[in-house]
TIRO-2110 file (N, C-alpha, C; in Angstrom, 1 decimal):
// TIRO-2110
7.8, 11.9, 1.4, N, 1, A
6.9, 10.9, 0.5, CA, 1, A
7.6, 10.4, -0.9, C, 1, A
7.3, 9.2, -1.3, N, 2, A
7.9, 9.2, -2.9, CA, 2, A
7.2, 9.6, -3.5, C, 2, A
7.9, 10.0, -5.0, N, 3, A
6.9, 10.5, -6.0, CA, 3, A
6.1, 9.4, -6.9, C, 3, A
4.8, 10.0, -7.2, N, 4, A
3.9, 9.2, -7.8, CA, 4, A
4.5, 8.0, -8.9, C, 4, A
4.0, 7.0, -9.2, N, 5, A
4.5, 6.1, -10.0, CA, 5, A
3.5, 6.4, -11.5, C, 5, A
4.1, 6.2, -12.3, N, 6, A
3.6, 7.1, -13.7, CA, 6, A
2.6, 5.6, -13.8, C, 6, A
1.7, 6.4, -14.7, N, 7, A
0.4, 5.6, -15.2, CA, 7, A
1.0, 4.1, -15.9, C, 7, A
1.4, 4.1, -16.4, N, 8, A
1.9, 2.8, -17.4, CA, 8, A
2.6, 1.8, -16.2, C, 8, A
3.7, 2.2, -14.9, N, 9, A
3.8, 1.4, -14.2, CA, 9, A
2.8, 0.9, -13.2, C, 9, A
1.7, 1.6, -13.2, N, 10, A
0.8, 1.3, -11.9, CA, 10, A
0.2, 0.0, -12.4, C, 10, A
0.0, 0.1, -14.1, N, 11, A
-1.2, -0.5, -14.8, CA, 11, A
-0.1, -2.1, -15.1, C, 11, A
1.0, -2.2, -14.9, N, 12, A
2.2, -3.2, -14.8, CA, 12, A
1.9, -3.8, -13.6, C, 12, A
2.0, -3.1, -12.4, N, 13, A
2.3, -3.6, -11.0, CA, 13, A
0.9, -4.1, -10.7, C, 13, A
-0.3, -3.3, -11.4, N, 14, A
-1.5, -4.1, -10.9, CA, 14, A
-1.6, -5.6, -11.4, C, 14, A
-1.3, -5.6, -12.7, N, 15, A
-1.6, -6.6, -13.4, CA, 15, A
-0.4, -7.9, -12.6, C, 15, A
0.3, -7.5, -12.0, N, 16, A
1.6, -8.5, -11.8, CA, 16, A
1.1, -8.9, -10.4, C, 16, A
0.5, -8.4, -9.5, N, 17, A
-0.1, -8.1, -8.3, CA, 17, A
-1.1, -9.1, -8.4, C, 17, A
-1.9, -9.3, -9.3, N, 18, A
-3.0, -10.1, -9.3, CA, 18, A
-2.8, -11.5, -9.3, C, 18, A
-1.5, -11.8, -9.7, N, 19, A
-1.0, -13.3, -9.4, CA, 19, A
-0.5, -13.7, -8.3, C, 19, A
-0.7, -12.7, -7.2, N, 20, A
0.6, -12.8, -6.2, CA, 20, A
-0.7, -13.5, -5.0, C, 20, A
-0.3, -13.9, -3.6, N, 21, A
-1.2, -14.4, -2.6, CA, 21, A
-0.2, -13.5, -1.7, C, 21, A
-1.4, -13.1, -0.9, N, 22, A
-1.2, -12.0, 0.2, CA, 22, A
0.2, -12.8, 1.0, C, 22, A
1.3, -12.0, 1.3, N, 23, A
2.6, -12.3, 2.1, CA, 23, A
2.2, -12.2, 3.6, C, 23, A
1.4, -11.2, 4.0, N, 24, A
1.3, -10.7, 5.4, CA, 24, A
-0.2, -10.3, 5.7, C, 24, A
-0.4, -10.2, 6.8, N, 25, A
-2.1, -10.2, 7.0, CA, 25, A
-2.0, -9.1, 8.2, C, 25, A
-2.7, -8.2, 8.0, N, 26, A
-2.6, -6.8, 9.6, CA, 26, A
-3.9, -7.5, 10.5, C, 26, A
-3.5, -8.0, 11.4, N, 27, A
-4.0, -8.8, 12.6, CA, 27, A
-4.8, -7.8, 13.7, C, 27, A
-5.1, -8.4, 14.6, N, 28, A
-5.8, -7.3, 16.0, CA, 28, A
-4.7, -6.9, 16.5, C, 28, A
-3.0, -7.0, 16.3, N, 29, A
-2.2, -6.1, 17.0, CA, 29, A
-2.1, -4.7, 16.0, C, 29, A
-2.5, -5.1, 14.9, N, 30, A
-2.7, -3.6, 14.1, CA, 30, A
-1.3, -3.3, 13.3, C, 30, A
-0.7, -2.1, 13.4, N, 31, A
0.6, -1.4, 12.6, CA, 31, A
1.5, -1.1, 13.4, C, 31, A
1.5, -2.5, 14.4, N, 32, A
3.0, -2.4, 15.7, CA, 32, A
4.3, -2.3, 14.4, C, 32, A
5.1, -2.3, 15.5, N, 33, A
6.6, -1.9, 15.3, CA, 33, A
7.1, -3.2, 14.7, C, 33, A
6.3, -4.4, 14.7, N, 34, A
6.8, -5.9, 13.9, CA, 34, A
6.3, -6.4, 13.2, C, 34, A
5.0, -5.5, 13.1, N, 35, A
3.9, -5.6, 11.7, CA, 35, A
5.1, -4.7, 10.7, C, 35, A
5.3, -3.5, 11.1, N, 36, A
6.0, -2.5, 10.0, CA, 36, A
7.3, -3.0, 9.6, C, 36, A
7.8, -4.0, 10.6, N, 37, A
9.3, -4.5, 10.0, CA, 37, A
9.3, -5.6, 9.1, C, 37, A
8.0, -6.5, 9.3, N, 38, A
7.9, -7.5, 8.4, CA, 38, A
7.3, -7.0, 7.3, C, 38, A
6.6, -6.0, 7.2, N, 39, A
6.2, -5.4, 5.6, CA, 39, A
7.6, -4.9, 5.1, C, 39, A
8.5, -4.1, 5.7, N, 40, A
9.4, -3.7, 5.2, CA, 40, A
10.9, -4.6, 4.7, C, 40, A
10.6, -5.9, 5.4, N, 41, A
11.6, -7.3, 5.1, CA, 41, A
10.9, -7.7, 3.6, C, 41, A
9.9, -8.0, 3.8, N, 42, A
9.0, -8.2, 3.0, CA, 42, A
9.1, -7.6, 1.2, C, 42, A
9.1, -5.8, 1.5, N, 43, A
9.3, -5.2, 0.3, CA, 43, A
10.5, -5.3, -0.3, C, 43, A
11.8, -5.6, 0.8, N, 44, A
13.3, -5.6, 0.5, CA, 44, A
13.4, -6.9, -0.3, C, 44, A
12.8, -8.1, 0.0, N, 45, A
12.7, -9.4, -0.7, CA, 45, A
12.0, -9.6, -2.0, C, 45, A
10.6, -9.1, -1.8, N, 46, A
9.9, -9.2, -3.1, CA, 46, A
9.9, -7.6, -3.9, C, 46, A
9.9, -6.7, -3.4, N, 47, A
9.8, -5.5, -4.1, CA, 47, A
8.2, -5.3, -3.9, C, 47, A
7.6, -6.2, -4.8, N, 48, A
5.7, -6.2, -4.9, CA, 48, A
5.3, -7.3, -4.0, C, 48, A
4.1, -6.5, -2.9, N, 49, A
3.8, -7.1, -1.4, CA, 49, A
2.3, -7.1, -1.6, C, 49, A
1.7, -8.2, -1.7, N, 50, A
0.3, -7.9, -1.4, CA, 50, A
-0.1, -8.1, 0.4, C, 50, A
-0.8, -7.4, 0.8, N, 51, A
-1.2, -7.4, 2.6, CA, 51, A
-2.4, -7.6, 2.4, C, 51, A
-3.2, -8.7, 3.4, N, 52, A
-4.6, -8.6, 3.5, CA, 52, A
-4.8, -8.0, 4.7, C, 52, A
-6.1, -7.3, 4.9, N, 53, A
-6.6, -6.5, 5.9, CA, 53, A
-7.6, -8.0, 6.6, C, 53, A
-6.6, -8.4, 7.7, N, 54, A
-7.7, -9.2, 8.4, CA, 54, A
-8.4, -8.8, 9.8, C, 54, A
-7.9, -7.6, 10.1, N, 55, A
-8.5, -6.9, 11.3, CA, 55, A
-8.4, -5.4, 10.5, C, 55, A
-9.2, -4.2, 11.2, N, 56, A
-8.8, -3.2, 10.7, CA, 56, A
-9.7, -2.7, 9.4, C, 56, A
-10.4, -3.9, 9.1, N, 57, A
-10.9, -3.6, 7.4, CA, 57, A
-11.6, -2.5, 7.1, C, 57, A
-12.6, -1.7, 8.3, N, 58, A
-13.1, -0.5, 7.8, CA, 58, A
-12.1, 1.0, 7.5, C, 58, A
-10.9, 0.5, 8.3, N, 59, A
-9.7, 1.5, 8.5, CA, 59, A
-8.8, 1.5, 7.2, C, 59, A
-9.1, 0.6, 6.3, N, 60, A
-8.2, 0.4, 5.3, CA, 60, A
-7.5, 1.2, 4.4, C, 60, A
-8.8, 1.9, 4.3, N, 61, A
-8.4, 3.1, 3.0, CA, 61, A
-7.6, 4.4, 3.8, C, 61, A
-7.5, 4.5, 4.9, N, 62, A
-6.6, 5.5, 6.0, CA, 62, A
-5.2, 4.6, 5.9, C, 62, A
-5.2, 3.1, 6.8, N, 63, A
-4.2, 2.8, 7.2, CA, 63, A
-3.3, 2.3, 5.9, C, 63, A
-3.8, 1.8, 4.5, N, 64, A
-2.8, 1.7, 3.6, CA, 64, A
-1.7, 2.7, 3.3, C, 64, A
-2.4, 4.0, 2.9, N, 65, A
-1.5, 5.1, 2.7, CA, 65, A
-0.4, 5.5, 3.8, C, 65, A
-0.5, 5.3, 5.3, N, 66, A
0.1, 5.5, 6.2, CA, 66, A
1.1, 4.1, 6.4, C, 66, A
0.5, 2.9, 6.2, N, 67, A
1.8, 2.2, 6.1, CA, 67, A
2.8, 2.0, 4.9, C, 67, A
2.2, 2.8, 3.9, N, 68, A
3.3, 3.1, 2.6, CA, 68, A
4.1, 4.2, 2.9, C, 68, A
3.9, 5.1, 3.8, N, 69, A
4.6, 6.1, 3.9, CA, 69, A
5.5, 6.0, 5.0, C, 69, A
5.2, 5.1, 5.9, N, 70, A
6.3, 4.5, 7.0, CA, 70, A
7.3, 3.5, 6.7, C, 70, A
6.8, 2.8, 5.3, N, 71, A
8.0, 2.1, 4.7, CA, 71, A
8.4, 2.5, 3.7, C, 71, A
8.0, 3.7, 3.3, N, 72, A
9.0, 4.6, 2.1, CA, 72, A
8.4, 3.7, 1.0, C, 72, A
7.3, 3.3, 0.6, N, 73, A
6.6, 2.5, -0.5, CA, 73, A
5.8, 3.3, -1.3, C, 73, A
5.8, 2.6, -2.3, N, 74, A
4.1, 3.3, -3.1, CA, 74, A
3.2, 2.3, -3.1, C, 74, A
1.9, 3.0, -2.3, N, 75, A
0.7, 2.0, -2.3, CA, 75, A
0.3, 1.7, -3.9, C, 75, A
0.2, 0.8, -4.4, N, 76, A
-0.2, 0.6, -5.7, CA, 76, A
-1.9, 0.5, -5.9, C, 76, A
-2.5, -0.1, -4.9, N, 77, A
-3.7, -0.2, -5.0, CA, 77, A
-4.4, -0.7, -3.8, C, 77, A
-5.5, -0.5, -3.3, N, 78, A
-6.4, -1.1, -2.3, CA, 78, A
-7.6, -1.7, -2.9, C, 78, A
-8.1, -3.0, -3.0, N, 79, A
-9.1, -3.3, -3.5, CA, 79, A
-9.7, -4.5, -2.5, C, 79, A
-11.0, -4.6, -2.1, N, 80, A
-11.4, -5.2, -1.1, CA, 80, A
-10.9, -4.9, 0.2, C, 80, A
-10.5, -6.0, 0.6, N, 81, A
-9.5, -6.3, 2.0, CA, 81, A
-7.9, -6.4, 1.7, C, 81, A
-7.7, -6.3, 0.5, N, 82, A
-6.2, -6.2, 0.0, CA, 82, A
-5.8, -5.0, -0.2, C, 82, A
-4.4, -4.7, 0.6, N, 83, A
-3.5, -3.6, -0.4, CA, 83, A
-2.1, -4.0, -0.8, C, 83, A
-1.8, -3.3, -2.2, N, 84, A
-0.3, -3.8, -2.7, CA, 84, A
0.4, -2.7, -2.5, C, 84, A
1.6, -3.0, -2.2, N, 85, A
2.5, -2.1, -2.1, CA, 85, A
3.7, -2.6, -2.9, C, 85, A
4.4, -1.5, -3.2, N, 86, A
5.8, -1.5, -3.9, CA, 86, A
6.9, -0.5, -3.6, C, 86, A
8.1, -1.2, -3.8, N, 87, A
9.2, -0.5, -3.4, CA, 87, A
10.5, -1.2, -4.2, C, 87, A
11.0, -0.1, -5.2, N, 88, A
12.2, -0.9, -6.2, CA, 88, A
13.2, -1.0, -5.0, C, 88, A
14.2, -2.3, -5.9, N, 89, A
14.9, -2.7, -5.0, CA, 89, A
16.2, -1.7, -5.5, C, 89, A
16.8, -1.1, -4.6, N, 90, A
18.2, -0.2, -5.2, CA, 90, A
19.1, -0.9, -5.9, C, 90, A
19.5, -2.1, -5.6, N, 91, A
20.7, -2.4, -6.0, CA, 91, A
19.9, -3.2, -7.7, C, 91, A
20.0, -3.1, -8.9, N, 92, A
19.7, -3.2, -10.1, CA, 92, A
19.9, -4.6, -10.3, C, 92, A
20.9, -5.4, -9.9, N, 93, A
21.2, -6.7, -10.1, CA, 93, A
19.8, -7.9, -8.8, C, 93, A
19.5, -7.4, -8.2, N, 94, A
18.5, -8.1, -7.2, CA, 94, A
17.3, -7.7, -7.9, C, 94, A
16.9, -6.8, -8.6, N, 95, A
15.3, -6.3, -8.8, CA, 95, A
14.4, -7.8, -9.5, C, 95, A
13.4, -7.7, -8.9, N, 96, A
12.4, -8.7, -9.9, CA, 96, A
11.4, -8.5, -10.4, C, 96, A
11.3, -6.8, -10.4, N, 97, A
10.2, -6.1, -11.4, CA, 97, A
10.9, -5.3, -12.1, C, 97, A
10.6, -5.5, -13.6, N, 98, A
11.1, -4.4, -14.4, CA, 98, A
10.2, -3.5, -14.7, C, 98, A
10.3, -2.2, -14.3, N, 99, A
9.3, -1.0, -15.0, CA, 99, A
9.4, -0.5, -16.3, C, 99, A
END
């Protein structure tokens, strides 16, 4: 598991995430390998990803940390039926989010 993000970084990521539209939606098929691959690709491209729970809304508080662990990302927050994930781009030249 990743080290927790410092509070100032979490606050900044939350403020940036408010302006984002959900990139992915977790539907009836659940957290399948294909969904995890899509989430991983979205994190690689965008670093900060907003995901909507179209299904499994009751399990969102347990599913979101599992998704973060499987994609080696940070779960920034879960609010309503939306979760926000962050994974820093290893290449400094390609980073889109500066913390």
